[in-house]
C-alpha positions in Angstrom: 137.8 18.7 138.4 141.0 20.7 139.3 141.7 18.3 142.1 141.4 15.5 139.7 144.0 16.9 137.3 146.4 17.7 140.2 146.1 14.0 141.5 146.7 12.8 137.9 149.9 14.9 137.8 151.2 13.4 141.1 150.5 9.9 139.9 152.4 10.4 136.8 155.3 11.7 138.7 155.4 8.7 141.0 155.0 6.3 138.1 157.9 7.9 136.4 160.0 7.4 139.6 159.0 3.8 139.8 159.8 3.2 136.3 163.3 4.7 136.3 166.0 2.4 137.4 168.1 3.4 140.4 171.1 3.3 138.3 169.8 5.9 135.6 172.2 8.5 134.7 171.9 12.1 135.8 171.3 13.1 132.2 168.4 10.9 132.0 167.0 12.5 135.2 167.3 16.0 133.7 165.3 14.8 130.5 162.6 13.4 132.7 162.4 16.6 134.7 162.0 18.6 131.6 159.3 16.4 130.2 157.4 16.7 133.5 157.7 20.5 133.3 156.2 20.5 129.9 153.4 18.2 131.0 152.6 20.5 133.9 152.4 23.5 131.5 150.0 21.6 129.2 147.9 20.5 132.2 147.8 24.1 133.3 146.5 25.2 129.9 144.0 22.4 130.0 142.8 23.4 133.4 142.3 27.1 132.1 140.4 25.8 129.0 138.1 23.6 131.2 137.5 26.5 133.5 136.5 28.7 130.4 134.1 25.9 129.3 132.6 25.7 132.7 131.8 29.4 132.5 130.4 29.2 129.1 128.1 26.3 130.1 126.8 28.2 133.1 126.0 31.2 130.9 124.2 28.8 128.4 122.2 27.3 131.2 121.1 30.8 132.3 120.1 31.7 128.8 118.2 28.5 128.4 116.4 29.1 131.6 115.5 32.6 130.5 114.2 31.3 127.2 112.2 28.6 128.8 110.6 31.3 131.0 109.8 33.4 128.0 108.4 30.4 126.1 106.1 29.5 129.0 104.9 33.1 129.1 104.2 33.1 125.3 102.3 29.8 125.6 100.3 31.2 128.4 99.4 34.4 126.3 98.5 32.2 123.2 96.1 30.1 125.4 94.5 33.3 126.8 94.1 34.6 123.3 92.6 31.3 122.0 90.2 31.3 124.8 89.2 34.9 124.0 88.7 34.1 120.3 86.6 31.1 121.2 84.2 33.4 123.0 83.6 35.7 119.8 80.7 34.5 117.7 81.7 33.2 114.2 80.7 35.7 111.5 77.8 34.8 109.2 78.8 33.7 105.7 76.6 35.1 102.9 75.8 32.5 100.2 77.1 33.3 96.7 74.4 35.0 94.7 72.8 32.9 91.9 72.1 35.9 89.8 74.3 36.2 86.7 74.8 39.5 85.0 75.7 39.8 81.3 75.6 42.6 78.8 74.0 42.8 75.4 73.3 46.5 74.8 71.8 46.6 78.3 72.2 44.5 81.4 70.7 41.1 81.5 69.9 39.4 84.9 69.5 35.7 85.0 69.0 33.0 87.5 69.8 29.4 87.4 66.2 28.4 87.8 65.1 30.1 84.5 64.3 33.8 85.5 65.8 36.5 83.5 65.1 40.2 82.9 66.5 42.8 80.4 65.4 46.3 79.8 65.0 47.3 76.2 64.3 50.5 74.2 65.0 52.5 71.2 64.9 56.1 69.9 64.5 57.0 66.3 64.7 60.7 65.4 63.7 61.7 61.8 64.1 64.8 59.8 62.6 64.8 56.3 60.7 66.7 53.6 58.9 66.2 50.3 59.4 68.5 47.4 56.1 68.4 45.4 54.4 70.6 42.8 53.4 74.0 44.2 49.8 73.5 43.3 49.1 70.6 45.7 46.4 71.5 48.2 47.7 71.5 51.8 51.2 71.5 50.2 52.7 73.0 53.4 52.3 69.5 55.0 54.9 68.2 52.7 57.7 70.6 53.6 60.6 69.9 56.0 59.6 68.5 59.3 61.1 66.5 62.1 59.7 64.0 64.7 60.4 61.2 67.1 59.5 58.3 64.8 59.7 55.9 67.7 60.5 56.0 71.3 60.2 52.5 72.8 60.8 51.5 76.5 60.0 48.1 77.9 61.5 44.8 79.1 61.8 41.2 78.1 62.9 37.9 79.7 62.2 34.4 80.7 60.5 32.4 83.3 60.8 28.8 84.7 59.0 26.2 82.6 60.0 27.5 79.1 58.0 30.7 79.3 59.1 34.1 78.0 57.7 37.6 78.0 58.0 41.0 76.3 56.3 44.3 77.3 57.2 47.4 75.2 55.5 50.8 74.8 55.9 53.6 72.4 56.2 57.1 74.0 56.7 59.0 70.7 54.5 62.2 69.9 53.3 62.8 73.4 51.3 59.6 73.6 51.6 56.1 74.9 50.8 53.2 72.6 51.3 49.5 73.3 53.6 47.8 70.8 54.7 44.4 71.8 52.9 42.9 74.8 53.0 39.0 74.9 53.8 35.8 76.6 55.5 32.9 74.9 56.0 29.2 75.8 58.7 27.0 74.4 56.6 23.9 73.8 59.6 22.1 72.3 63.0 23.1 70.8 61.3 24.0 67.6 57.8 25.0 68.5 56.9 28.3 70.3 53.4 29.4 71.3 52.6 33.1 71.7 49.6 35.0 73.2 49.3 38.7 73.4 49.8 41.6 71.1 52.3 40.9 68.3 52.6 40.9 64.5 50.3 38.4 62.7 53.1 36.9 60.5 53.2 39.3 57.6 55.9 39.4 55.0 59.7 39.3 55.5 60.2 43.1 55.8 57.3 43.6 58.2 58.7 40.8 60.3 62.1 42.4 60.3 62.5 44.9 63.2 62.4 48.5 62.3 65.8 48.7 63.8 67.2 46.7 60.9 65.4 47.9 57.8 67.4 49.5 55.1 65.3 52.6 54.4 63.5 54.9 56.8 60.2 53.3 56.1 59.1 49.8 54.9 57.6 49.3 51.5 54.4 51.4 51.0 52.0 48.4 50.9 52.9 47.4 54.5 51.3 50.6 55.9 48.7 50.9 53.2 47.2 47.4 53.9 47.2 47.9 57.6 50.0 45.6 58.7 50.0 46.2 62.5 50.3 44.3 65.7 47.1 42.7 66.9 45.9 40.8 69.9 45.9 37.1 69.3 47.4 33.7 69.7 49.9 32.1 67.4 52.3 29.2 66.9 55.7 29.0 65.3 57.6 26.0 64.1 61.3 27.0 63.3 63.4 24.3 61.8 66.7 24.4 60.2 65.4 25.3 56.8 61.6 25.6 57.3 59.6 28.2 59.2 55.8 27.7 59.7 53.7 30.3 61.5 50.1 30.7 62.0 47.5 32.3 64.4 44.1 33.8 65.2 43.9 37.5 65.9 41.4 40.3 66.7 42.2 44.0 66.5 45.0 45.9 68.1 44.9 46.7 71.8 44.2 50.4 71.0 41.3 49.6 68.7 39.8 47.2 71.1 38.8 50.2 73.2 36.0 50.7 70.8 33.1 48.4 71.1 32.6 48.5 67.3 35.9 46.8 66.6 35.0 43.1 66.7 37.2 41.9 63.8 39.0 38.6 63.8 41.5 37.2 61.4 43.3 34.0 60.4 46.9 34.5 59.5 49.6 32.1 58.3 53.1 32.1 56.7 55.5 29.5 55.5 59.2 30.2 54.7 61.7 27.9 53.0 65.2 29.0 53.8 67.9 26.6 52.4 71.5 27.3 52.0 72.8 27.9 48.5 76.6 27.7 48.4 77.8 30.3 50.8 74.6 32.2 50.6 71.1 32.0 52.1 67.9 31.7 50.2 64.5 33.0 51.4 61.4 31.7 49.8 58.2 32.8 51.6 54.4 32.9 51.1 51.7 34.2 53.5 47.9 34.2 53.5 45.4 36.2 55.6 41.7 36.4 56.0 40.0 39.1 58.1 36.2 39.5 59.0 35.4 43.0 60.1 32.5 41.5 61.9 30.6 44.9 62.4 27.2 45.9 61.6 28.6 48.8 59.5 32.2 48.4 58.3 34.4 50.2 55.8 37.9 49.6 54.4 40.4 52.3 53.4 43.9 52.0 51.9 46.3 54.8 51.6 50.1 55.5 51.9 52.5 58.4 52.7 55.1 59.6 50.1 58.1 57.6 51.2 58.7 59.4 54.5 56.6 59.5 57.8 57.0 63.2 58.8 53.9 64.2 56.8 50.4 62.9 57.4 49.4 63.8 53.8 48.7 60.8 51.6 48.9 61.5 47.9 47.2 58.2 47.1 44.1 57.2 49.0 41.0 55.0 48.3 38.9 56.9 50.8 36.6 54.8 52.9 34.3 52.3 51.1 31.9 49.8 52.4 33.4 46.3 53.0 32.7 43.3 55.2 36.3 42.0 55.3 39.4 41.3 53.3 41.7 38.6 52.2 45.3 38.8 51.1 48.3 36.9 50.3 52.0 37.8 49.8 55.1 36.4 48.3 58.7 36.8 49.5 62.1 36.3 47.8 65.5 37.1 49.1 69.1 36.0 48.8 71.8 36.9 51.4 75.5 36.3 50.9 78.1 38.1 52.9 78.0 41.8 52.1 75.4 41.4 49.4 71.6 41.0 49.7 68.7 41.0 47.1 65.1 41.1 48.1 61.7 41.3 46.5 58.1 41.2 47.9 54.6 41.7 46.7 51.2 41.6 48.3 47.6 41.5 47.0 44.7 42.4 49.1 41.0 42.0 48.1 38.3 43.9 49.8 35.2 41.8 50.3 32.0 43.7 49.3 28.8 41.5 49.4 26.7 42.3 46.4 29.4 44.4 44.7 32.6 43.7 42.8 35.6 42.9 45.1 38.5 45.3 44.3 42.0 43.9 44.6 45.0 46.1 45.2 48.7 45.3 44.9 52.0 46.6 46.2 55.6 45.5 46.4 59.2 46.3 46.1 62.6 45.0 44.9 65.9 45.9 46.6 69.6 45.4 46.1 72.1 46.1 48.9 75.8 46.0 49.5 78.0 46.6 52.5 81.0 48.7 51.5 82.9 47.6 54.5 84.1 44.1 55.3 80.8 43.2 57.2 78.1 40.6 56.9 74.3 41.1 56.2 72.6 39.4 59.0 69.7 36.9 58.5 67.8 34.9 61.1 64.6 33.0 61.3 63.0 34.4 58.1 64.0 38.1 58.7 67.0 40.4 58.7 68.9 40.8 61.9 71.4 43.1 63.5 74.5 44.0 61.5 77.5 44.0 63.9 80.5 45.9 62.5 83.7 44.0 62.6 85.6 47.3 63.1 83.3 49.7 65.2 84.5 53.2 66.1 85.0 52.0 69.6 88.0 50.0 68.3 89.3 52.7 66.1 87.5 51.5 63.0 84.8 53.2 60.8 82.0 50.8 61.6 79.8 49.3 58.8 78.5 51.2 55.8 75.8 49.9 53.5 74.3 51.2 50.2 70.9 50.2 48.9 68.7 50.7 45.9 65.0 50.1 45.8 62.0 50.3 43.4 58.7 50.4 45.3 55.1 50.4 43.9 51.6 50.6 45.2 48.5 50.4 43.0 45.2 51.4 44.7 43.1 51.5 41.5 40.8 48.5 40.9 37.4 48.7 39.3 35.2 51.4 40.7 37.7 52.2 43.4 40.3 54.8 42.2 42.9 55.5 44.9 45.9 56.2 42.7 49.3 54.7 41.9 52.6 55.4 43.5 56.0 54.4 42.3 59.4 55.2 44.0 62.9 54.9 42.9 65.0 55.1 46.0 68.4 55.0 47.4 69.8 54.8 50.9 73.1 55.0 52.8 73.5 53.5 56.2 76.3 54.2 58.7 76.4 51.7 61.5 79.2 53.0 63.8 78.5 50.4 66.5 76.1 47.5 67.1 73.5 49.7 68.6 73.7 53.0 66.8 72.6 53.6 63.2 72.3 56.6 60.8 70.2 56.4 57.6 70.1 58.8 54.7 67.5 58.0 52.0 66.3 59.7 48.8 63.3 58.8 46.7 61.9 60.1 43.4 58.1 59.5 43.4 55.7 59.3 40.5 52.0 59.7 41.3 49.1 58.8 39.0 45.5 59.3 39.6 46.4 61.1 42.8 43.9 61.6 45.6 45.5 65.0 46.2 45.6 67.0 42.9 48.2 69.5 42.0 46.1 72.2 40.7 44.2 70.4 37.9 46.7 67.7 37.5 46.4 64.2 39.1 49.7 62.9 37.6 52.8 64.4 38.8 56.1 63.6 40.5 57.8 64.6 43.8 61.1 64.1 45.6 61.6 62.9 49.2 64.6 63.2 51.4 65.0 61.9 54.9 67.6 61.4 57.6 67.4 59.2 60.8 69.5 58.9 63.8 68.7 55.9 66.1 70.1 53.9 69.0 68.6 51.0 70.9 69.5 48.8 73.9 
């Protein structure tokens, strides 16, 4: 390229010579010489610049060659790594579990095909005492005592096909007793069939779980008339405002261990539960017939004095001959927000072939009010769980409920004199969380024709005070 520039310079000089006329003045020749000198200087600078660019171009080519070499090496390494990875077996992918876990006091496991399992249990610890006249025989049994009232453990859940189950056992008092043990089948959205040991559709309070009752014990007639779980089969229709229940039962699982217990019963209950303004009305009736079905059978009706910590019954018919019994009950309740009112009564007639059939009656009326901004819960013909709006887990006080009750039980009828018991009671409930409850209740008791005399007296009064702490899951 330098030779080309030099040749161009010479050509320019010759051209200038040819162009100049022979007769040009000396001054003109000097000007041309000066211009040529400037052009040579510029060409020298241009040659230097071209030389520098040629050096830069050589360096750039060298760097490009080095980069191409490194890129080729990197591609080779990548190909080798890809080949190595291809030889490694792909990891196995574990399918997402179809078990869903939720929480409602305890973990509940459920699958998409209809299986579910939830452990359940409860513990109720009672401390109570009865202050009665000093002359009562075996009066020490009425003093202060404490007990595990209930200690349940079990499980419940569902199975494919609309089936459900519950198995629950009571471990209180150093023994094991079967409580609920049954299988259900949801025949339709409103009809459920049940087989196993469960309650034969007694009244509202008996059908309410002991976790949700407003006093330590239910009305005296519930225990006096032998309301208990029994082995049988039943059906329930649960509509929006109508509940119909019925079944056929034998004895409890524990009683069936004896060959002499062959009784059977027919039991039914109907509840009308319409809305009235903002409140819920409950109107119910139940009817029951039981045949003892034994060669030699007896009946006996009795009740504790308002608390369970004593086994002494101040009213008691003692055992008398009977072949069976029939009974019917009435239920009335109204629930509206914090307030509830309830009343029940039950009549039972002991069947005595060849003798007069005695009829006994018991019942209660109750008023209750939540002192906190909470709601009395009602569901399917019974009371349900009160869930505090401000539990202590969120800095609140929980729910507080006050209740008043008048309870009576009359076990006098004809030749059978078992006594009369009346109770004026009050209770205070503190529910700090959904699953914890404390109950304090007091009752003043009037006894007439007592089965247990106070000296020579069979008419007297007593006082009962009880406290319960409970939790469930």
